[in-house]
Backbone as a chain_set.jsonl record, in Angstrom:
{"seq": "MTADRLLCVPSKEHGERKSRAGILIPATAALNRRLHWAEVIAAGPTVRNIEPGDQVLYAPDTGYEVEIRAEEYLILRERDIQAVASKRGEGGTGLYL", "coords": {"N": [[-3.466, -8.567, -13.407], [-0.766, -10.384, -11.964], [-0.003, -13.085, -9.731], [0.956, -11.933, -6.555], [0.613, -9.228, -7.006], [-0.262, -5.717, -7.076], [-2.11, -3.206, -8.684], [-1.955, 0.189, -8.547], [-3.106, 3.559, -7.985], [-1.292, 6.375, -7.333], [-1.707, 8.74, -4.639], [-2.599, 12.251, -4.812], [-0.918, 13.721, -3.221], [1.533, 12.676, -3.595], [3.27, 14.081, -5.174], [4.16, 17.455, -5.21], [3.686, 19.121, -2.079], [2.167, 20.812, 0.734], [3.375, 22.285, 3.727], [2.267, 22.451, 7.186], [2.485, 25.081, 7.839], [2.138, 26.308, 5.446], [4.155, 26.296, 3.586], [5.463, 25.461, 0.446], [6.509, 22.309, -0.491], [8.675, 20.779, -2.638], [8.386, 17.935, -4.917], [10.838, 16.81, -5.283], [12.208, 16.979, -2.933], [13.967, 15.219, -0.496], [12.576, 12.785, 1.446], [13.099, 10.437, 3.431], [11.823, 8.686, 5.268], [9.096, 8.893, 4.931], [5.862, 7.694, 4.279], [3.525, 6.852, 1.641], [0.166, 7.188, 0.333], [-2.002, 5.183, -1.703], [-4.489, 4.224, -4.116], [-5.998, 1.117, -4.665], [-6.386, -0.427, -7.749], [-6.472, -2.831, -9.181], [-6.056, -6.283, -8.309], [-3.916, -9.11, -7.941], [-4.431, -12.735, -8.35], [-3.562, -14.133, -6.042], [-3.589, -12.393, -3.933], [-4.568, -11.751, -0.671], [-5.61, -10.061, 1.41], [-6.344, -7.567, 0.458], [-8.417, -5.518, -1.504], [-9.736, -4.273, -4.655], [-10.253, -0.762, -4.654], [-9.524, -0.271, -2.045], [-7.504, 1.785, 0.133], [-4.049, 2.003, 0.329], [-1.027, 2.021, 2.238], [2.289, 2.707, 1.528], [5.887, 2.393, 1.132], [7.827, 4.805, -0.614], [10.054, 3.875, -2.024], [9.568, 1.305, -2.801], [8.17, -1.027, -5.138], [7.099, -0.42, -8.583], [6.968, 2.183, -10.958], [4.68, 2.854, -13.541], [3.476, 3.79, -16.755], [0.365, 3.95, -18.173], [-1.585, 4.43, -20.873], [-1.143, 7.24, -20.73], [-1.48, 7.713, -18.01], [-0.343, 7.675, -14.654], [0.708, 4.9, -12.768], [1.238, 2.513, -10.092], [2.975, -0.506, -9.464], [2.806, -2.784, -7.028], [3.888, -5.158, -4.527], [2.028, -7.387, -2.434], [3.246, -7.802, 0.027], [4.718, -5.489, 0.387], [3.057, -3.583, 1.366], [2.19, -1.409, 3.965], [-0.028, -0.621, 5.505], [-3.638, -0.837, 5.406], [-6.511, 0.853, 4.41], [-9.824, 0.352, 4.458], [-13.257, 0.171, 3.339], [-14.815, -1.814, 4.273], [-17.309, -3.286, 6.237], [-16.767, -4.979, 8.565], [-16.88, -4.903, 11.316], [-14.716, -3.441, 12.391], [-12.174, -0.892, 12.655], [-11.614, -0.071, 10.14], [-9.093, 0.458, 9.388], [-6.229, -1.32, 9.274], [-3.207, -2.783, 10.414]], "CA": [[-2.329, -8.641, -12.511], [-0.363, -11.756, -11.687], [0.486, -13.46, -8.398], [0.609, -11.074, -5.419], [0.826, -7.84, -7.429], [-1.358, -4.756, -6.985], [-2.031, -2.032, -9.54], [-2.434, 1.278, -7.7], [-2.986, 4.951, -8.414], [-0.772, 7.145, -6.194], [-2.499, 9.905, -4.268], [-2.106, 13.523, -5.348], [0.144, 14.233, -2.346], [2.775, 12.019, -3.99], [4.123, 15.11, -5.762], [4.362, 18.6, -4.33], [2.763, 19.208, -0.952], [2.346, 21.992, 1.575], [3.527, 22.032, 5.155], [1.19, 23.052, 7.978], [2.688, 26.534, 7.828], [1.833, 26.799, 4.116], [5.352, 26.291, 2.744], [5.388, 24.462, -0.609], [7.635, 21.372, -0.481], [8.675, 20.131, -3.957], [8.443, 16.475, -4.958], [12.237, 16.378, -5.303], [12.762, 17.012, -1.574], [14.172, 13.857, -0.006], [11.946, 12.416, 2.707], [13.398, 9.008, 3.44], [10.969, 7.875, 6.129], [7.693, 9.244, 4.729], [5.073, 6.736, 3.512], [2.536, 7.456, 0.763], [-1.086, 6.472, 0.125], [-2.414, 4.897, -3.077], [-5.739, 3.482, -4.224], [-5.836, -0.131, -5.408], [-7.249, -0.533, -8.924], [-6.606, -4.257, -9.495], [-5.25, -7.158, -7.461], [-3.635, -10.429, -8.496], [-5.256, -13.814, -7.805], [-3.115, -14.65, -4.745], [-3.678, -11.345, -2.91], [-5.57, -12.236, 0.267], [-6.183, -9.093, 2.348], [-6.553, -6.274, -0.172], [-9.371, -5.564, -2.607], [-9.81, -3.016, -5.407], [-10.961, 0.298, -3.945], [-8.863, -0.011, -0.768], [-6.38, 2.703, 0.19], [-2.913, 1.314, 0.928], [0.117, 2.829, 2.634], [3.488, 2.03, 1.048], [7.123, 3.175, 1.097], [8.024, 5.245, -1.995], [11.15, 3.184, -2.7], [9.135, -0.039, -3.183], [7.296, -1.086, -6.293], [7.523, 0.1, -9.875], [6.077, 3.151, -11.598], [4.386, 2.5, -14.919], [2.536, 4.691, -17.404], [-0.586, 3.243, -19.03], [-2.472, 5.395, -21.538], [-0.82, 8.576, -20.212], [-1.806, 7.779, -16.588], [0.702, 7.104, -13.791], [0.288, 3.824, -11.874], [2.275, 1.801, -9.352], [2.819, -1.939, -9.28], [3.353, -3.127, -5.711], [3.616, -6.495, -4.012], [1.208, -7.346, -1.213], [4.128, -7.746, 1.198], [5.265, -4.143, 0.51], [2.023, -2.713, 1.918], [2.364, -1.188, 5.394], [-1.351, -0.53, 6.126], [-4.76, -0.812, 4.471], [-7.736, 1.52, 4.86], [-10.897, -0.176, 3.621], [-14.597, 0.541, 3.747], [-15.559, -3.031, 4.615], [-17.951, -3.138, 7.546], [-16.63, -6.238, 9.297], [-16.765, -4.689, 12.754], [-13.406, -2.917, 12.767], [-12.014, 0.54, 12.458], [-11.421, 0.217, 8.723], [-7.659, 0.609, 9.156], [-5.512, -2.364, 9.986], [-1.759, -2.822, 10.143]], "C": [[-2.022, -10.109, -12.232], [0.097, -11.89, -10.25], [0.014, -12.491, -7.318], [0.765, -9.593, -5.749], [-0.455, -7.016, -7.322], [-1.099, -3.622, -7.961], [-2.7, -0.896, -8.783], [-2.266, 2.625, -8.379], [-2.46, 5.73, -7.215], [-1.653, 8.352, -5.91], [-1.854, 11.169, -4.806], [-0.992, 14.106, -4.487], [1.497, 13.618, -2.658], [3.765, 13.022, -4.58], [4.381, 16.233, -4.769], [3.322, 18.592, -3.218], [3.071, 20.458, -0.154], [2.506, 21.563, 3.023], [2.36, 22.679, 5.895], [1.289, 24.57, 7.993], [2.433, 27.127, 6.452], [3.022, 26.854, 3.179], [5.228, 25.163, 1.726], [6.664, 23.621, -0.608], [7.622, 20.631, -1.809], [8.795, 18.617, -3.851], [9.874, 15.966, -4.91], [12.883, 16.419, -3.928], [12.827, 15.592, -1.027], [13.541, 13.688, 1.371], [12.05, 10.901, 2.82], [12.377, 8.173, 4.199], [9.481, 8.164, 5.946], [7.016, 8.198, 3.84], [4.013, 7.472, 2.707], [1.303, 6.563, 0.654], [-1.327, 6.266, -1.364], [-3.735, 4.142, -3.034], [-5.523, 2.267, -5.112], [-6.865, -0.177, -6.537], [-7.517, -1.996, -9.259], [-5.669, -5.051, -8.603], [-5.082, -8.512, -8.136], [-4.431, -11.514, -7.794], [-4.812, -14.339, -6.443], [-3.094, -13.582, -3.654], [-4.836, -11.703, -1.984], [-6.294, -11.135, 1.034], [-6.539, -7.751, 1.74], [-7.471, -6.451, -1.368], [-9.312, -4.256, -3.39], [-10.694, -2.005, -4.681], [-10.353, 0.626, -2.596], [-7.772, 1.045, -0.933], [-5.244, 1.972, 0.904], [-1.782, 2.299, 1.202], [1.378, 2.057, 2.269], [4.689, 2.963, 1.13], [7.407, 3.557, -0.352], [9.149, 4.534, -2.736], [10.804, 1.745, -3.072], [8.263, 0.045, -4.429], [7.902, -0.45, -7.535], [6.494, 1.092, -10.382], [5.907, 2.75, -13.051], [3.368, 3.503, -15.464], [1.679, 3.882, -18.368], [-1.576, 4.264, -19.559], [-2.37, 6.777, -20.908], [-1.24, 8.783, -18.758], [-0.694, 7.093, -15.801], [0.096, 6.073, -12.837], [1.504, 3.276, -11.143], [1.948, 0.315, -9.359], [3.557, -2.298, -8.004], [3.085, -4.591, -5.418], [2.801, -6.358, -2.738], [2.088, -7.208, 0.028], [4.759, -6.368, 1.4], [4.279, -3.156, 1.115], [2.186, -2.633, 3.437], [1.035, -1.147, 6.144], [-2.4, -0.472, 5.032], [-5.921, -0.088, 5.13], [-8.84, 1.065, 3.917], [-12.244, 0.273, 4.174], [-15.441, -0.68, 4.068], [-16.087, -2.903, 6.036], [-17.914, -4.412, 8.383], [-16.408, -6.021, 10.778], [-15.403, -4.219, 13.19], [-13.344, -1.425, 12.534], [-11.872, 0.903, 11.001], [-9.961, 0.421, 8.383], [-6.971, -0.48, 9.954], [-4.074, -2.397, 9.525], [-1.279, -4.251, 10.1]], "O": [[-2.91, -10.961, -12.263], [0.533, -10.919, -9.631], [-1.185, -12.25, -7.179], [1.025, -8.788, -4.855], [-1.565, -7.531, -7.455], [0.025, -3.13, -8.05], [-3.871, -0.995, -8.415], [-1.399, 2.807, -9.234], [-3.112, 5.75, -6.171], [-2.267, 8.916, -6.815], [-0.692, 11.156, -5.211], [-0.197, 14.908, -4.976], [2.502, 13.992, -2.055], [4.976, 12.822, -4.489], [4.772, 15.989, -3.628], [2.206, 18.107, -3.406], [4.111, 21.087, -0.343], [1.869, 20.616, 3.487], [1.553, 23.381, 5.286], [0.281, 25.261, 8.143], [2.504, 28.346, 6.298], [2.916, 27.405, 2.083], [4.921, 24.029, 2.095], [7.767, 24.157, -0.713], [6.66, 19.918, -2.097], [9.243, 18.084, -2.836], [10.108, 14.816, -4.538], [14.005, 15.939, -3.768], [11.846, 14.851, -1.092], [13.92, 14.356, 2.332], [11.173, 10.176, 2.349], [12.096, 7.044, 3.797], [8.676, 7.706, 6.757], [7.532, 7.854, 2.776], [3.64, 8.593, 3.052], [1.377, 5.35, 0.852], [-0.906, 7.079, -2.188], [-4.06, 3.499, -2.036], [-4.933, 2.374, -6.187], [-8.06, 0.009, -6.311], [-8.646, -2.366, -9.582], [-4.62, -4.557, -8.19], [-5.986, -8.998, -8.815], [-5.045, -11.258, -6.758], [-5.622, -14.944, -5.741], [-2.62, -13.849, -2.55], [-5.954, -11.932, -2.444], [-7.492, -11.262, 1.286], [-7.003, -6.867, 2.459], [-7.334, -7.397, -2.144], [-8.884, -3.235, -2.852], [-11.753, -2.354, -4.159], [-10.627, 1.692, -2.044], [-7.188, 1.182, -2.008], [-5.455, 1.388, 1.967], [-1.609, 3.283, 0.483], [1.53, 0.895, 2.647], [4.53, 4.182, 1.191], [7.245, 2.722, -1.242], [9.195, 4.585, -3.965], [11.653, 1.03, -3.605], [7.689, 1.093, -4.723], [9.05, -0.006, -7.537], [5.29, 0.87, -10.253], [6.866, 2.355, -13.714], [2.512, 4.0, -14.731], [2.194, 3.213, -19.263], [-2.313, 4.887, -18.794], [-3.38, 7.404, -20.591], [-1.347, 9.926, -18.313], [-0.165, 6.064, -16.222], [-0.909, 6.343, -12.179], [2.646, 3.538, -11.521], [0.783, -0.074, -9.271], [4.774, -2.139, -7.908], [2.173, -5.194, -5.985], [2.872, -5.34, -2.049], [1.69, -6.55, 0.989], [5.286, -6.095, 2.478], [4.634, -2.002, 1.354], [2.306, -3.656, 4.112], [0.962, -1.586, 7.292], [-2.112, -0.112, 3.891], [-6.275, -0.379, 6.273], [-8.802, 1.354, 2.721], [-12.351, 0.697, 5.325], [-16.666, -0.582, 4.128], [-15.371, -2.456, 6.932], [-18.955, -4.866, 8.859], [-15.806, -6.866, 11.439], [-14.965, -4.573, 14.284], [-14.355, -0.783, 12.25], [-11.996, 2.076, 10.648], [-9.615, 0.546, 7.208], [-7.117, -0.551, 11.174], [-3.768, -2.075, 8.377], [-0.092, -4.498, 9.885]]}, "num_chains": 1, "name": "protein.A"}
């Protein structure tokens, strides 16, 4: 990865999902204000706060989708990340905004 770019794998909820009542909501349903989670696979050299293995929260209209060896990935910028959930034990909750 170059500069401030992140290579991420979108979570499985990125596609179809179920409501609390059990209704299946297709991936084509427009949810303008809903954010999605992804796992960071690789980070560029100028990324400061995110490491591979972190879970990041992003808006679905940011970044680029790319297919590498028949797998779906996202390329995001560090500034497009809304929140990070990490397992680092630096005396915090593990989720910072």
